[in-house]
C-alpha positions in Angstrom: -1.7 -0.4 -33.1 -1.4 0.7 -29.4 -1.7 -0.8 -27.1 -5.0 -0.1 -23.9 -4.1 -1.7 -20.3 -7.6 -0.7 -19.6 -9.9 -2.6 -22.6 -7.1 -4.9 -24.3 -6.9 -7.2 -21.4 -9.4 -9.3 -21.3 -7.7 -10.2 -23.9 -5.3 -12.5 -22.4 -7.3 -12.9 -19.8 -8.9 -16.8 -21.0 -4.9 -17.8 -23.0 -3.3 -20.4 -21.9 0.4 -19.1 -22.5 1.5 -22.2 -23.6 -0.9 -21.5 -27.0 0.3 -17.5 -26.9 1.8 -16.7 -30.2 5.7 -14.6 -28.7 4.3 -10.9 -29.4 1.5 -12.5 -27.3 3.1 -13.0 -24.6 5.3 -10.2 -24.8 2.2 -8.1 -24.1 0.7 -10.7 -21.9 4.0 -9.5 -19.3 4.1 -6.5 -20.2 0.3 -6.0 -19.3 1.6 -8.5 -15.5 4.1 -6.0 -15.7 2.2 -3.1 -15.1 -0.2 -4.9 -13.4 2.8 -5.4 -10.4 3.7 -1.6 -10.6 0.4 -0.8 -10.0 0.6 -2.5 -7.2 3.4 -1.5 -5.6 2.3 2.2 -6.2 -0.7 1.1 -4.5 1.2 0.2 -1.4 4.2 2.8 -1.8 1.4 5.0 -1.0 -1.0 3.5 2.0 3.2 3.3 3.7 3.1 7.2 3.2 -0.2 8.0 4.4 0.4 6.2 7.2 3.9 8.3 7.5 2.4 11.3 7.0 -0.2 10.4 9.8 2.5 9.6 12.6 4.5 12.8 11.9 2.0 14.5 12.4 0.0 13.4 16.0 3.5 13.6 17.1 4.7 17.0 16.2 1.3 17.8 17.1 2.5 16.3 20.7 -0.2 14.2 21.7 1.9 11.6 22.4 3.2 13.7 24.8 0.5 13.9 26.1 -0.6 10.7 26.0 2.2 9.6 27.3 1.8 12.1 30.7 -1.8 10.8 30.5 -1.4 7.5 31.4 1.8 8.1 33.4 -0.4 10.0 36.3 -2.9 7.5 36.0 -0.6 4.4 36.8 0.3 7.1 39.9 -2.6 7.7 40.8 -3.6 3.7 40.9 -0.4 2.9 42.3 -0.9 2.1 46.4 0.0 4.8 48.9 1.8 3.8 51.9 
């Protein structure tokens, strides 16, 4: 018998762990580990995505252009003597 996490996890949702057999507890633990791993993979994917976005913006030179624009705005805004 093979475990299918996409369908078999529903068997363990309504059952209290106190009432589970040893094999059911092992399966529940495996489900929880897989769920944790999927969550971690999703989190890593989001971090990598934003790292790529920041790297692309930095490499495109947009950061320097924004800095220059902001500095020129501040120079024009400052009171002249």
